[in-house]
KOLTI-128586 format. One record per residue: residue in one letter; x, y, z of N, C-alpha, C in turn. Coordinates in steps of 0.2 Angstrom, whole numbers, plus 5000, padded with zeros to 4 digits. Layout:
N
residuo n_u n_v n_w ca_u ca_v ca_w c_u c_v c_w
A X Y Z X Y Z X Y Z
...
//
This chain:
287
residuo n_u n_v n_w ca_u ca_v ca_w c_u c_v c_w
M 5004 4994 5000 5000 5000 5000 5005 5006 5000
L 5003 5011 4995 5007 5017 4995 5004 5021 5001
T 5009 5025 5004 5009 5029 5010 5011 5035 5008
A 5009 5040 5013 5011 5047 5013 5018 5048 5012
D 5022 5043 5015 5030 5043 5015 5033 5043 5008
S 5029 5041 5003 5030 5040 4997 5029 5046 4992
V 5026 5051 4995 5023 5056 4991 5026 5063 4995
T 5028 5068 4990 5029 5075 4991 5023 5079 4990
A 5021 5083 4995 5014 5087 4994 5017 5094 4992
I 5014 5096 4986 5016 5103 4983 5010 5108 4983
S 5011 5114 4985 5006 5119 4984 5009 5126 4982
V 5006 5129 4978 5008 5136 4975 5003 5141 4978
T 5006 5146 4981 5002 5151 4985 5003 5158 4981
H 4998 5162 4981 4998 5169 4979 4993 5173 4983
N 4995 5177 4988 4990 5181 4991 4985 5176 4995
S 4987 5171 4997 4983 5165 5000 4984 5164 5007
Q 4985 5170 5011 4987 5169 5018 4980 5166 5022
H 4975 5168 5019 4968 5165 5022 4967 5158 5021
C 4971 5155 5017 4971 5147 5017 4975 5143 5020
V 4981 5146 5023 4986 5142 5025 4984 5138 5031
D 4980 5140 5036 4978 5136 5041 4975 5130 5039
A 4970 5130 5035 4967 5124 5032 4972 5120 5028
L 4976 5124 5024 4981 5119 5020 4985 5116 5024
A 4987 5118 5030 4992 5115 5035 4988 5109 5038
K 4982 5109 5039 4978 5103 5041 4977 5098 5036
S 4977 5100 5029 4976 5096 5025 4982 5092 5023
L 4987 5095 5025 4994 5091 5023 4998 5088 5029
I 4994 5087 5034 4996 5084 5041 4999 5078 5039
A 4997 5074 5035 4999 5067 5034 5006 5067 5031
F 5008 5072 5028 5014 5072 5024 5020 5075 5027
G 5026 5071 5026 5032 5073 5030 5036 5077 5025
R 5034 5076 5018 5038 5081 5013 5033 5085 5010
I 5035 5092 5011 5030 5097 5008 5035 5102 5006
I 5033 5105 4999 5036 5110 4996 5030 5116 4994
I 5031 5122 4997 5027 5127 4995 5030 5132 4991
V 5028 5134 4985 5031 5139 4981 5026 5145 4982
D 5028 5150 4984 5025 5157 4985 5026 5161 4979
N 5021 5163 4976 5022 5167 4969 5021 5174 4971
G 5025 5178 4975 5026 5184 4975 5020 5188 4979
S 5018 5185 4985 5013 5187 4989 5014 5193 4992
S 5010 5197 4993 5010 5203 4996 5006 5204 5003
D 5003 5198 5005 4998 5198 5011 5001 5195 5017
G 5008 5193 5017 5011 5190 5023 5010 5182 5023
C 5009 5180 5017 5008 5173 5015 5014 5169 5018
P 5020 5171 5015 5026 5167 5017 5026 5167 5024
E 5026 5171 5028 5027 5171 5035 5022 5167 5038
K 5016 5168 5036 5011 5163 5039 5013 5155 5037
I 5015 5154 5031 5017 5147 5030 5023 5145 5034
A 5028 5149 5035 5033 5147 5040 5031 5146 5047
H 5026 5149 5049 5024 5148 5056 5019 5141 5056
A 5015 5140 5051 5010 5135 5051 5012 5128 5049
L 5017 5129 5045 5021 5123 5041 5028 5124 5041
P 5031 5124 5047 5038 5125 5049 5042 5119 5046
H 5040 5114 5044 5045 5109 5041 5044 5109 5034
A 5040 5113 5031 5039 5113 5024 5045 5117 5020
H 5047 5115 5014 5052 5118 5011 5048 5123 5007
L 5050 5130 5009 5047 5136 5006 5051 5139 5001
I 5049 5140 4995 5052 5143 4990 5048 5150 4988
Q 5052 5156 4990 5049 5162 4989 5051 5166 4982
S 5046 5167 4978 5048 5171 4972 5046 5178 4972
E 5051 5182 4970 5049 5189 4971 5043 5191 4966
R 5042 5188 4961 5036 5188 4957 5032 5183 4956
N 5026 5184 4952 5021 5179 4951 5025 5175 4945
L 5027 5169 4946 5029 5165 4940 5024 5162 4936
G 5018 5162 4938 5013 5158 4935 5012 5151 4938
F 5006 5148 4937 5004 5142 4941 5009 5136 4939
G 5010 5135 4932 5014 5130 4929 5020 5130 4932
A 5023 5136 4931 5031 5137 4932 5033 5136 4939
A 5028 5139 4943 5029 5138 4950 5029 5131 4952
N 5024 5127 4950 5024 5120 4952 5030 5117 4949
N 5032 5118 4942 5039 5115 4940 5045 5116 4944
R 5045 5122 4948 5051 5123 4952 5050 5118 4958
A 5045 5116 4960 5044 5112 4966 5046 5104 4963
L 5042 5102 4958 5043 5096 4955 5050 5094 4953
D 5054 5100 4951 5061 5098 4950 5065 5096 4956
L 5062 5097 4962 5066 5095 4968 5063 5088 4972
V 5058 5086 4969 5055 5080 4972 5059 5074 4971
E 5060 5070 4976 5064 5064 4977 5059 5058 4978
T 5054 5059 4980 5049 5053 4981 5046 5051 4974
P 5043 5045 4975 5041 5042 4969 5034 5046 4966
Y 5031 5049 4971 5024 5052 4969 5025 5060 4972
A 5020 5064 4968 5020 5071 4971 5012 5072 4970
L 5010 5075 4975 5003 5077 4976 5003 5085 4975
L 5000 5088 4969 4998 5094 4968 4992 5096 4971
L 4992 5101 4976 4986 5103 4979 4985 5111 4979
N 4980 5113 4977 4979 5120 4978 4977 5122 4985
P 4979 5129 4986 4978 5130 4993 4971 5131 4995
D 4966 5131 4991 4960 5132 4992 4956 5125 4992
C 4960 5119 4992 4957 5112 4993 4957 5111 5000
I 4953 5107 5003 4952 5105 5010 4951 5097 5010
V 4956 5094 5013 4956 5086 5012 4957 5084 5019
S 4955 5078 5020 4956 5074 5026 4960 5068 5025
V 4963 5066 5030 4968 5060 5030 4965 5054 5026
S 4958 5053 5028 4955 5047 5025 4954 5047 5017
E 4953 5054 5015 4951 5055 5008 4959 5054 5004
I 4964 5056 5008 4971 5055 5005 4972 5048 5004
E 4971 5044 5009 4971 5037 5009 4967 5033 5004
H 4961 5036 5002 4957 5033 4997 4961 5034 4990
L 4964 5040 4990 4967 5042 4983 4973 5037 4982
L 4978 5037 4988 4984 5033 4987 4982 5026 4986
S 4977 5023 4989 4975 5016 4988 4974 5014 4980
V 4970 5019 4977 4970 5019 4969 4976 5019 4966
A 4981 5023 4968 4988 5024 4965 4991 5017 4966
T 4990 5014 4972 4993 5007 4974 4990 5002 4969
A 4985 5002 4966 4981 4998 4963 4983 4999 4956
Y 4985 5004 4954 4987 5006 4947 4994 5009 4946
P 4999 5005 4948 5006 5008 4948 5008 5012 4941
D 5006 5010 4936 5009 5012 4929 5004 5019 4927
A 5000 5020 4931 4996 5026 4930 5000 5033 4931
A 5000 5038 4926 5004 5043 4926 5000 5049 4931
V 4994 5049 4931 4991 5054 4935 4985 5051 4938
I 4984 5051 4945 4978 5050 4949 4975 5056 4952
A 4969 5056 4951 4965 5063 4953 4959 5061 4958
P 4957 5065 4962 4951 5064 4966 4945 5067 4962
Q 4939 5066 4965 4933 5070 4963 4933 5076 4967
L 4932 5082 4964 4932 5088 4967 4925 5089 4969
V 4924 5092 4975 4917 5094 4977 4917 5101 4980
R 4912 5104 4979 4911 5111 4981 4909 5111 4988
A 4910 5118 4991 4909 5118 4999 4902 5116 5001
G 4897 5116 4996 4890 5115 4997 4889 5108 4996
G 4893 5104 4994 4893 5097 4992 4891 5095 4985
L 4891 5100 4981 4889 5099 4974 4896 5096 4970
Y 4896 5091 4967 4902 5089 4963 4903 5093 4957
E 4910 5094 4957 4913 5099 4951 4913 5093 4945
I 4913 5096 4939 4915 5092 4933 4923 5093 4933
S 4926 5089 4937 4934 5090 4938 4937 5085 4933
Y 4934 5081 4930 4937 5076 4925 4932 5075 4919
R 4935 5073 4913 4932 5071 4907 4936 5069 4903
W 4933 5068 4896 4938 5065 4891 4940 5071 4887
P 4946 5071 4884 4948 5077 4879 4943 5079 4874
T 4942 5086 4875 4938 5089 4869 4939 5085 4862
G 4934 5084 4859 4935 5081 4852 4935 5073 4852
T 4936 5070 4858 4936 5062 4858 4929 5060 4858
W 4926 5063 4864 4918 5062 4864 4916 5065 4870
R 4910 5067 4870 4907 5072 4875 4906 5068 4882
S 4908 5071 4887 4908 5068 4894 4900 5070 4897
T 4897 5066 4901 4891 5067 4903 4890 5069 4910
G 4897 5071 4914 4896 5073 4920 4900 5069 4925
P 4900 5070 4931 4903 5067 4937 4899 5062 4939
I 4899 5056 4936 4895 5050 4938 4898 5044 4939
A 4905 5044 4939 4909 5038 4940 4908 5035 4946
S 4907 5029 4947 4906 5025 4953 4912 5021 4955
G 4917 5021 4952 4923 5018 4954 4929 5021 4949
A 4935 5019 4951 4941 5021 4947 4940 5020 4940
C 4942 5025 4936 4942 5024 4928 4946 5028 4925
C 4948 5027 4919 4952 5031 4914 4948 5036 4912
V 4952 5042 4912 4949 5048 4909 4954 5051 4904
G 4952 5058 4902 4957 5061 4897 4959 5067 4900
F 4955 5070 4905 4957 5076 4909 4955 5076 4915
V 4960 5079 4920 4958 5079 4927 4960 5087 4929
S 4956 5090 4934 4959 5097 4935 4965 5097 4939
G 4969 5103 4938 4975 5104 4941 4975 5106 4948
A 4969 5107 4951 4968 5109 4958 4970 5103 4962
A 4970 5097 4960 4973 5091 4964 4974 5086 4960
M 4981 5084 4960 4984 5079 4955 4989 5075 4959
L 4989 5068 4959 4995 5064 4961 4998 5062 4955
L 5004 5064 4955 5009 5062 4949 5014 5057 4951
N 5014 5052 4946 5018 5047 4946 5025 5050 4943
M 5030 5051 4947 5036 5055 4945 5040 5052 4939
A 5040 5045 4940 5044 5042 4934 5041 5042 4928
V 5035 5042 4927 5031 5042 4921 5031 5050 4919
M 5029 5054 4923 5029 5062 4922 5036 5064 4920
R 5041 5062 4922 5048 5064 4920 5049 5063 4913
E 5046 5057 4910 5047 5055 4903 5042 5060 4899
I 5037 5062 4901 5032 5065 4897 5034 5073 4898
G 5035 5075 4903 5038 5082 4905 5032 5085 4909
F 5034 5090 4913 5029 5093 4917 5026 5099 4914
F 5024 5104 4917 5019 5110 4914 5023 5114 4909
D 5020 5115 4904 5022 5120 4898 5022 5127 4901
E 5027 5130 4903 5027 5137 4906 5025 5143 4901
R 5022 5141 4895 5020 5146 4891 5013 5147 4893
F 5010 5143 4897 5004 5144 4900 5005 5148 4907
F 5003 5154 4908 5004 5157 4914 4998 5156 4919
L 4993 5155 4917 4987 5153 4921 4981 5151 4916
Y 4978 5144 4918 4973 5142 4914 4976 5137 4909
Y 4973 5132 4908 4975 5127 4902 4981 5124 4903
E 4985 5125 4908 4991 5121 4909 4990 5114 4911
D 4985 5113 4915 4983 5107 4917 4979 5102 4910
E 4976 5106 4907 4973 5103 4901 4978 5101 4895
D 4984 5105 4895 4989 5104 4891 4993 5097 4893
L 4994 5098 4900 4998 5092 4902 4994 5085 4902
C 4987 5085 4902 4984 5079 4902 4983 5077 4895
Q 4983 5083 4890 4983 5080 4883 4989 5077 4882
R 4995 5079 4884 5001 5075 4882 5002 5069 4885
V 4999 5068 4891 4998 5061 4894 4994 5057 4890
F 4988 5059 4888 4983 5055 4884 4987 5053 4877
S 4989 5058 4875 4993 5057 4868 4998 5052 4868
A 5002 5051 4874 5007 5047 4875 5004 5039 4877
K 4997 5039 4877 4994 5033 4879 4996 5031 4886
R 4997 5035 4890 4998 5033 4898 4991 5034 4901
Q 4990 5032 4907 4984 5033 4910 4983 5039 4915
I 4977 5042 4914 4974 5047 4918 4968 5043 4922
I 4969 5042 4929 4963 5039 4933 4960 5044 4937
V 4954 5044 4938 4950 5047 4942 4948 5042 4948
A 4948 5045 4954 4946 5040 4960 4940 5044 4963
P 4934 5043 4961 4929 5046 4963 4927 5046 4971
E 4930 5040 4974 4929 5039 4981 4932 5044 4985
A 4938 5047 4982 4942 5051 4986 4939 5058 4984
R 4936 5062 4989 4932 5067 4988 4936 5073 4991
F 4939 5078 4987 4943 5083 4990 4938 5090 4989
T 4937 5094 4994 4933 5099 4994 4937 5105 4991
H 4934 5108 4986 4938 5113 4982 4934 5120 4983
L 4937 5125 4986 4933 5131 4986 4935 5135 4980
S 4932 5134 4975 4935 5136 4968 4936 5143 4968
R 4942 5146 4965 4944 5153 4965 4944 5156 4972
G 4945 5152 4977 4946 5155 4983 4952 5155 4986
S 4958 5154 4981 4964 5155 4984 4968 5160 4985
V 4964 5165 4980 4968 5172 4980 4963 5177 4983
R 4966 5181 4987 4964 5188 4989 4969 5193 4989
G 4967 5199 4989 4972 5205 4988 4969 5211 4989
K 4974 5217 4989 4971 5223 4989 4968 5226 4983
H 4968 5222 4977 4965 5225 4971 4961 5220 4968
P 4955 5217 4971 4951 5212 4967 4949 5213 4960
L 4948 5219 4958 4946 5221 4951 4951 5219 4947
R 4958 5221 4949 4963 5220 4945 4965 5212 4944
A 4964 5209 4950 4964 5202 4949 4959 5198 4944
E 4953 5200 4945 4948 5198 4940 4950 5201 4932
F 4952 5206 4932 4955 5208 4925 4961 5203 4923
F 4965 5202 4927 4970 5197 4924 4968 5189 4924
R 4962 5188 4927 4959 5181 4926 4957 5181 4919
G 4953 5186 4917 4950 5186 4910 4956 5186 4905
Y 4961 5190 4906 4967 5191 4902 4970 5184 4901
H 4972 5181 4906 4976 5175 4905 4971 5169 4902
H 4965 5169 4904 4961 5163 4902 4961 5164 4894
A 4959 5171 4892 4959 5171 4884 4966 5169 4881
Q 4972 5172 4883 4978 5170 4881 4979 5163 4881
S 4978 5159 4886 4979 5152 4887 4975 5148 4883
K 4969 5150 4882 4965 5146 4877 4967 5146 4870
L 4970 5152 4868 4972 5152 4862 4979 5148 4861
I 4983 5149 4866 4989 5146 4865 4988 5138 4865
F 4983 5136 4869 4982 5129 4868 4980 5127 4861
E 4975 5131 4859 4972 5129 4852 4978 5129 4847
Q 4982 5134 4847 4988 5134 4842 4993 5128 4843
K 4994 5126 4850 4998 5121 4851 4996 5115 4848
H 4990 5113 4850 4987 5106 4849 4983 5106 4841
H 4983 5112 4838 4979 5112 4832 4984 5115 4827
S 4983 5122 4827 4987 5126 4822 4986 5134 4823
P 4991 5138 4821 4990 5145 4821 4984 5147 4818
L 4982 5144 4812 4976 5147 4809 4969 5145 4813
S 4969 5139 4816 4963 5138 4820 4964 5142 4827
A 4969 5145 4829 4970 5149 4835 4967 5156 4833
N 4969 5159 4826 4967 5164 4824 4959 5165 4823
K 4957 5159 4820 4949 5159 4819 4945 5159 4826
L 4948 5156 4831 4944 5156 4838 4946 5162 4841
R 4951 5166 4840 4952 5172 4843 4947 5177 4840
W 4946 5178 4834 4941 5182 4832 4934 5181 4833
R 4932 5174 4833 4926 5172 4835 4924 5174 4843
T 4929 5173 4847 4928 5174 4853 4928 5181 4856
L 4933 5185 4851 4933 5193 4853 4925 5195 4851
L 4923 5193 4845 4917 5196 4843 4911 5194 4848
L 4911 5188 4852 4906 5186 4856 4907 5191 4863
A 4914 5192 4864 4916 5196 4870 4914 5204 4869
L 4914 5206 4863 4912 5213 4862 4904 5214 4863
L 4901 5208 4860 4893 5209 4860 4891 5208 4868
T 4895 5204 4872 4893 5204 4879 4894 5210 4882
L 4899 5214 4880 4901 5220 4883 4895 5225 4884
I 4891 5225 4879 4885 5230 4880 4881 5228 4886
P 4877 5222 4887 4874 5223 4893 4878 5222 4899
R 4884 5222 4899 4888 5222 4905 4889 5229 4907
I 4889 5233 4902 4890 5241 4904 4883 5243 4906
L 4878 5241 4903 4870 5243 4904 4868 5241 4911
L 4871 5235 4913 4869 5232 4920 4876 5230 4923
P 4880 5235 4925 4886 5233 4927 4887 5229 4934
Q 4891 5225 4934 4893 5221 4939 4901 5221 4939
P 4904 5225 4943 4911 5227 4943 4916 5221 4942
R 4914 5216 4945 4919 5209 4945 4918 5206 4938
Y 4912 5205 4935 4912 5202 4929 4914 5207 4923
L 4913 5213 4925 4914 5218 4920 4923 5219 4919
A 4926 5219 4924 4933 5219 4924 4936 5212 4921
R 4933 5207 4922 4936 5200 4919 4934 5200 4912
L 4928 5203 4910 4928 5204 4902 4931 5209 4899
F 4934 5215 4902 4938 5218 4898 4945 5215 4898
G 4947 5211 4904 4953 5208 4903 4954 5202 4897
R 4948 5199 4897 4947 5195 4891 4947 5198 4884
I 4945 5204 4883 4945 5208 4877 4952 5209 4876
I 4956 5212 4881 4962 5214 4880 4967 5208 4878
G 4966 5202 4881 4970 5197 4880 4968 5194 4873
L 4962 5194 4871 4961 5192 4864 4964 5196 4859
S 4964 5204 4861 4966 5208 4856 4974 5208 4855
Q 4978 5206 4861 4985 5207 4860 4988 5200 4858
F 4984 5195 4857 4987 5188 4856 4990 5188 4849
Q 4995 5185 4848 4998 5184 4842 4999 5176 4840
A 4996 5173 4835 4998 5166 4834 5005 5165 4831
R 5008 5160 4834 5014 5158 4831 5014 5150 4831
Q 5018 5147 4827 5020 5141 4826 5023 5138 4832
F 5021 5133 4835 5025 5129 4841 5030 5125 4838
Q 5035 5125 4841 5040 5119 4840 5039 5113 4843
//
């Protein structure tokens, strides 16, 4: 049976001080922990040092992006497995044991992931087949099964397999880096397994707070638009990415009118970010 001693727990924080106490409780089973702080300005690194004194804390002066920060930690892992866990995930020891039991049963799997559950108990659609393979019907798995995508909010990585395939593509600053990783695993014909009996609570988009919430929403929209197009051009073509860009930009501009007439600052800021991200994107051929 695979145990926590075979796993290094990894989490990336950015203005996530409010999550640290719960994160420390979630990681209590792990002796090896690496936290990468992405340029927080809310005292998060100091809180981590107090709540998780045995963790290896890497402090970046700037926000490296989700994938790049995880890569910094993954490069240091010496255990057979690494558990990537967002700071807004709440996990019990028993749920981690469920996940590890599935990893034990499928030692050749590249990625094993739990079922993510929202705070109110509603299941997230945190796994599916790759877009274009066939349409998924939602989170209805009753037992461990192969899928084509799992959310990067919680992933158990088989390090031997993932070193062959490669970690996160750092061209994705935020969003779609997990989809790209899963697409590469799927294309390599390696297993991605969801373990639906392991249920991790995910406070979606709850990991980041800061002094400028509207700025944060703007950059969410910006990076989501950019990453969506990077994924399209990488796995399809620059022409396909350009077509998607203009189609999405037109839809965003049409959405702008009702957003201005009935303004909700959070969504308006995100929409402006999406429009700027789409406008500034330049398609290029990936090597």
